[in-house]
C-alpha positions in Angstrom: -8.5 -16.1 -2.5 -8.7 -19.1 -0.1 -5.4 -20.9 -0.3 -4.9 -24.6 -0.1 -3.4 -25.4 3.3 0.2 -26.6 2.8 2.4 -27.7 5.6 5.3 -25.2 5.7 8.5 -26.7 4.4 11.2 -26.0 7.1 13.9 -25.8 4.4 12.1 -22.9 2.8 11.3 -20.9 6.0 13.8 -18.5 7.5 15.1 -20.4 10.6 14.4 -19.0 14.1 18.1 -18.9 14.9 18.7 -16.7 11.9 15.9 -14.3 12.9 17.2 -14.2 16.4 20.7 -13.2 15.2 19.2 -10.5 12.9 17.2 -9.2 15.8 20.3 -8.7 17.9 22.2 -7.3 14.9 19.7 -4.5 14.3 19.1 -3.8 18.0 19.9 -0.2 18.7 19.5 0.7 15.0 15.8 -0.2 14.4 13.3 0.7 17.0 11.2 -1.9 18.9 7.9 -0.4 17.8 4.7 -0.6 19.9 2.0 -3.3 19.6 -1.1 -1.4 20.6 -4.8 -2.5 21.1 -6.9 0.0 19.1 -10.3 0.6 20.8 -12.0 2.2 17.8 -11.2 -0.6 15.4 -11.9 -3.2 18.1 -15.4 -1.8 18.6 -16.0 -1.4 14.9 -15.2 -5.0 14.1 -16.3 -6.6 17.4 -12.8 -8.1 17.8 -9.6 -7.4 19.7 -7.6 -5.4 17.1 -3.9 -4.7 17.7 -1.7 -2.6 15.6 2.0 -3.3 15.2 3.2 0.3 14.6 6.1 0.1 12.1 5.0 3.6 11.0 6.8 4.7 14.2 10.0 3.1 13.1 13.1 5.3 12.8 12.6 5.7 9.0 8.8 5.4 9.4 8.6 1.9 7.9 9.9 -1.6 8.6 12.3 -1.4 5.7 15.2 -0.4 7.9 15.3 -3.9 9.3 15.9 -5.7 6.0 18.2 -3.1 4.5 20.4 -2.9 7.6 20.6 -6.6 8.2 21.5 -7.2 4.5 24.3 -4.6 4.4 25.6 -5.5 7.8 26.0 -9.2 6.7 27.9 -8.4 3.5 31.5 -9.3 3.2 34.3 -6.8 2.8 34.7 -7.9 -0.8 30.9 -7.2 -1.5 31.2 -3.8 0.0 34.5 -2.8 -1.7 32.9 -0.7 -4.4 29.8 0.2 -2.5 26.2 -0.9 -2.7 23.1 -0.1 -4.8 19.4 -0.5 -4.5 16.1 0.2 -6.3 13.1 1.4 -4.4 9.7 3.2 -4.6 10.7 5.0 -1.4 10.7 3.1 1.9 13.5 0.6 1.1 15.5 3.5 -0.1 15.1 5.3 3.2 16.2 2.2 5.2 19.0 1.6 2.7 20.2 5.2 3.1 20.0 5.0 6.9 22.0 1.8 6.9 24.6 3.2 4.5 25.3 6.1 6.8 25.3 4.0 10.0 27.7 1.5 8.5 29.7 4.1 6.6 29.2 2.4 3.2 28.7 4.4 -0.1 25.4 3.6 -1.9 23.4 4.5 -5.0 19.7 4.7 -4.9 17.5 4.3 -8.0 14.0 5.5 -7.6 11.1 6.0 -10.0 10.5 9.6 -11.2 7.0 9.2 -9.8 8.2 8.8 -6.2 6.6 11.3 -3.8 8.9 14.2 -3.1 8.6 13.7 0.6 10.2 10.2 0.3 13.1 11.5 -1.9 13.9 14.2 0.6 13.9 11.7 3.4 16.4 9.5 1.5 18.8 12.5 1.3 18.3 13.3 5.0 19.0 9.8 6.2 21.9 9.0 3.8 23.6 12.5 3.6 27.0 12.2 1.9 26.8 8.4 1.8 24.1 8.1 -0.9 23.5 9.3 -4.4 19.9 9.4 -5.7 19.1 8.6 -9.3 15.5 9.1 -10.5 14.6 7.0 -13.5 11.5 5.4 -15.0 7.9 5.5 -14.0 7.7 2.3 -11.9 9.8 0.5 -9.4 10.5 -2.2 -12.0 12.0 0.3 -14.4 14.2 1.7 -11.7 15.2 -1.8 -10.7 16.4 -2.6 -14.2 18.6 0.5 -14.3 20.0 -0.3 -10.8 20.9 -3.8 -12.0 22.7 -2.4 -15.0 24.8 -0.1 -12.8 25.4 -3.0 -10.4 26.9 -5.1 -13.1 28.8 -2.2 -14.8 30.4 -0.7 -11.6 30.6 -4.0 -9.6 28.3 -2.6 -6.9 26.6 -5.1 -4.6 22.8 -5.0 -5.1 20.6 -4.9 -1.9 17.3 -6.3 -3.0 14.2 -4.8 -1.3 12.4 -8.2 -0.9 13.8 -11.1 -2.8 17.0 -11.7 -0.7 17.3 -14.0 2.3 19.2 -11.4 4.3 16.5 -8.8 3.6 13.7 -11.2 4.4 15.4 -12.2 7.6 15.6 -8.6 8.7 11.9 -8.1 8.0 11.2 -11.3 10.0 12.3 -9.5 13.2 8.9 -7.7 13.1 7.3 -11.1 13.7 9.6 -11.8 16.7 8.6 -8.5 18.3 4.9 -9.1 17.7 4.9 -12.5 19.5 7.2 -11.3 22.2 5.0 -8.3 22.9 1.5 -10.0 22.7 0.3 -10.8 26.2 -3.4 -11.4 25.8 -3.5 -15.1 24.9 -3.0 -16.4 21.3 -3.0 -14.4 18.1 -5.8 -15.8 16.0 -5.2 -13.8 12.8 -2.1 -11.9 11.6 -2.8 -9.5 8.7 0.2 -8.6 6.6 0.6 -6.2 3.6 2.0 -7.9 0.5 4.0 -6.1 -2.2 7.1 -7.9 -3.4 6.4 -10.5 -0.6 9.5 -10.0 1.6 7.7 -8.8 4.7 5.0 -11.5 4.5 7.7 -14.2 3.9 9.8 -13.1 6.9 7.0 -12.5 9.4 5.2 -15.6 8.1 8.3 -17.7 8.6 8.5 -16.7 12.3 4.8 -17.0 12.9 4.4 -20.5 11.5 7.2 -21.9 13.6 6.2 -20.3 17.0 2.4 -20.2 16.5 1.2 -22.7 13.8 -2.5 -22.0 14.8 -2.2 -18.3 13.9 -3.9 -17.7 10.5 -1.9 -15.4 8.2 -3.8 -13.3 5.8 -2.0 -11.3 3.1 -3.5 -8.1 1.8 -2.6 -6.8 -1.7 -3.8 -3.7 -3.6 -6.5 -4.6 -6.1 -4.7 -2.7 -8.8 -1.5 -4.6 -8.5 -2.3 -8.3 -7.8 1.2 -9.7 -8.4 1.2 -12.2 -5.6 -2.5 -13.1 -6.2 -1.8 -13.9 -9.8 1.3 -15.8 -9.0 -0.5 -18.0 -6.4 -3.3 -18.5 -8.9 -1.0 -19.7 -11.6 1.5 -21.5 -9.3 4.4 -19.4 -10.5 5.8 -15.9 -10.5 4.1 -13.9 -13.3 4.6 -10.4 -14.6 1.8 -7.9 -14.7 1.6 -5.8 -17.8 -0.1 -2.8 -16.1 -0.6 -1.8 -12.5 -2.2 0.9 -10.5 0.8 2.6 -8.9 -1.3 4.5 -6.2 -0.3 2.1 -3.4 3.4 2.8 -4.2 4.8 0.8 -1.3 3.1 -2.4 -2.4 2.6 -2.0 -6.2 5.0 -4.2 -8.1 4.6 -5.9 -11.4 6.4 -9.0 -10.3 6.9 -10.6 -6.8 10.2 -12.1 -5.8 10.9 -15.7 -6.5 12.2 -16.4 -3.0 9.3 -14.7 -1.2 6.9 -16.5 -3.5 8.3 -20.0 -2.4 7.7 -19.0 1.2 4.4 -17.2 0.8 2.7 -20.0 -1.0 3.2 -22.2 2.1 2.6 -19.7 4.9 -0.4 -17.6 3.6 -3.7 -19.0 4.7 -5.6 -16.4 2.6 -4.8 -13.6 0.3 -7.3 -10.7 -0.2 -7.3 -7.9 -2.8 -8.2 -4.5 -1.3 -9.6 -1.7 -3.6 -7.5 1.4 -3.7 -10.6 3.5 -2.8 -11.1 1.6 0.4 -7.5 2.1 1.3 -8.0 5.8 0.9 -11.0 5.8 3.1 -9.0 4.1 5.9 -6.1 6.6 5.5 -8.6 9.3 6.2 -10.4 7.4 9.0 -7.1 6.6 10.8 -6.2 10.2 10.7 -9.6 11.6 11.7 -10.4 9.0 14.4 -6.9 8.1 15.8 -4.6 11.0 14.6 -2.4 8.3 12.9 -0.7 9.2 9.7 -0.3 6.1 7.4 0.7 5.7 3.8 -1.4 3.6 1.4 0.6 0.4 1.8 0.8 1.0 5.6 -3.0 1.0 6.1 -3.8 -1.9 3.7 -3.8 -4.5 6.6 -6.4 -2.3 8.4 -8.5 -1.8 5.3 -8.5 -5.5 4.8 -10.4 -6.1 8.0 -13.6 -5.2 6.0 -13.0 -8.3 3.9 -13.0 -10.8 6.8 -15.4 -9.0 9.2 -17.4 -12.1 10.1 -14.6 -14.6 10.6 -12.6 -12.3 12.9 -15.4 -11.5 15.4 -14.4 -12.1 19.0 -10.8 -13.0 17.9 -7.4 -11.6 18.6 -6.2 -9.8 15.5 -2.8 -8.2 14.7 -2.6 -5.8 11.8 0.9 -4.8 10.7 1.0 -1.1 10.0 4.0 -1.1 7.7 4.7 2.6 7.1 3.7 6.2 7.6 5.5 8.0 4.8 2.5 9.7 3.4 3.0 12.8 1.2 0.6 15.6 2.2 0.4 16.7 -1.4 -1.6 13.5 -2.2 -4.3 14.4 0.3 -6.8 15.7 -2.4 -6.3 12.6 -4.5 -6.9 10.4 -1.4 -10.1 12.2 -0.6 -11.3 12.0 -4.2 -10.6 8.3 -4.5 -12.3 7.7 -1.1 -15.5 9.6 -2.1 -15.7 7.8 -5.4 -15.3 4.4 -3.8 -17.9 5.2 -1.1 -20.4 6.2 -3.7 -20.6 9.8 -2.4 -19.2 11.6 -5.4 -20.3 11.2 -9.0 -19.3 12.8 -12.3 -21.6 13.1 -15.3 -21.7 14.4 -18.8 -25.1 16.1 -18.8 -26.7 17.6 -21.9 -28.3 21.0 -21.1 -30.7 23.0 -23.3 -28.9 26.1 -24.4 -31.4 28.6 -22.9 -31.4 30.9 -20.0 -32.4 29.2 -16.7 -31.5 25.7 -17.7 -28.9 25.3 -15.0 -31.2 26.9 -12.4 -33.9 24.4 -13.3 -31.4 21.5 -12.8 -30.4 22.8 -9.4 -34.0 23.3 -8.3 -35.6 20.2 -9.7 -32.9 17.6 -9.7 -30.5 18.2 -6.8 -31.5 17.2 -3.3 -31.1 19.5 -0.2 -27.8 17.9 0.7 -26.3 17.5 -2.8 -23.5 19.8 -3.8 -22.0 20.6 -7.2 -18.2 20.3 -6.8 -17.3 20.5 -10.5 -18.9 22.2 -13.5 -17.3 22.6 -16.9 -19.4 24.1 -19.7 -18.8 26.2 -22.8 -21.8 27.6 -24.7 -21.8 26.5 -28.4 -23.2 28.7 -31.1 -26.1 27.6 -33.4 -27.0 24.6 -31.2 -30.1 23.9 -29.1 -28.2 21.9 -26.4 -24.7 21.5 -25.1 -22.8 19.0 -22.8 -21.4 19.9 -19.4 -19.2 17.9 -17.1 -20.8 18.0 -13.7 -19.4 16.6 -10.4 -21.9 16.1 -7.6 -21.2 15.2 -3.9 -24.0 13.3 -2.2 -24.5 13.1 1.5 -25.3 9.4 1.5 -24.8 6.6 -0.9 -28.5 6.1 -1.3 -28.9 9.7 -2.6 -27.3 8.6 -5.9 -30.3 6.4 -6.8 -32.7 9.3 -6.0 -30.6 11.6 -8.2 -30.7 9.2 -11.1 -34.4 8.7 -10.8 -35.0 12.4 -10.9 -32.9 12.8 -14.1 -34.8 9.9 -15.7 -38.2 11.4 -14.7 -37.2 14.7 -16.2 -35.8 13.0 -19.4 -32.4 14.5 -18.9 -29.7 13.0 -21.1 -26.7 12.0 -19.1 -23.7 9.7 -19.0 -22.2 8.5 -15.7 -18.4 8.8 -15.8 -17.2 7.1 -12.6 -16.7 3.7 -14.2 -15.7 5.0 -17.6 -12.0 5.3 -16.9 -10.9 6.7 -20.2 -13.5 9.5 -20.2 -13.0 10.1 -16.5 -9.3 10.6 -16.8 -9.6 12.9 -19.8 -12.4 15.1 -18.5 -11.9 15.2 -14.7 
């Protein structure tokens, strides 16, 4: 989505003086994370690619900045009964760390679907200062329950993205980026977008100190909350989202971040979840960097602007590294499907001895591999369906595979794009 250029309204942006105060407030709590040139990505995209490594933050994401700044600026009255938050994981960890550091009691509402690794980290960082409540399937459901408790027990709510104090804390990432960059001007700044707090904060700083830097927001294709909001000119609620990129998958962006993002974003791109998975694997295999789905989205987004960034100075904000190892197989599967290297079919086989052997010999190529086979022989039938998963060596092998099945008059149905059947059978 190419956005109409709008001159940033200084009354909407977080002021530099506020960001400076927040930076000194969190100093010694949040780490000053590295800004590193990445040779592999720079060569791949023919540009100077730098990574701002918030995955190396004390809680392995930038969220400590906003959570700590928010709680640290609360009044005694606001903190009298404690604080509460809702989070899909990273904000909860920052919140828990801040509660312990500031000795404030807090309650954390998290979706039941939150990866176990993130839940355990919240316990570790918060210890006796936090209570964890798992409720609902999405962040939005956990948020609604947290608000109910906030009202009922008079607990101050620490919003993960739609609060000026939170956004100001996140903006300190921007200050660090421009303080650390020593190789001329930053041409493009690529930022992940979920609820919009990070982009609003870093964008506020960038537009004031380097107006020529283009800011590109990256959002998961399955949860285009900011994309739809910008398209319609107002915050909208998505009925259904793909929750895979859990750190950036929200049904509704914040009102406050939206007012800032609509003026500071030069472009907003939607990144397919499969491509995000491919880059999670690539960053680990090539660079030994562990990133979560939301953390790698700015890097995956480089594919969408390959031509315009050539020869330019690019900073990608790596927002987090809280990846649950139990998700590895799902990440590999999504990557292979996206890259066109794995395909699932319903194939009708003749119910006779040797039918499968003929398929293997006559249809599969030398580098094809059957990864899934599900078949039950039916009585009194001449043919029966089987669910077959095939891994190809290259994307072009798929066309050859289809052509061979057509030539042999094999009846098949490709399942990859039939989500209902795919989810039921595979």
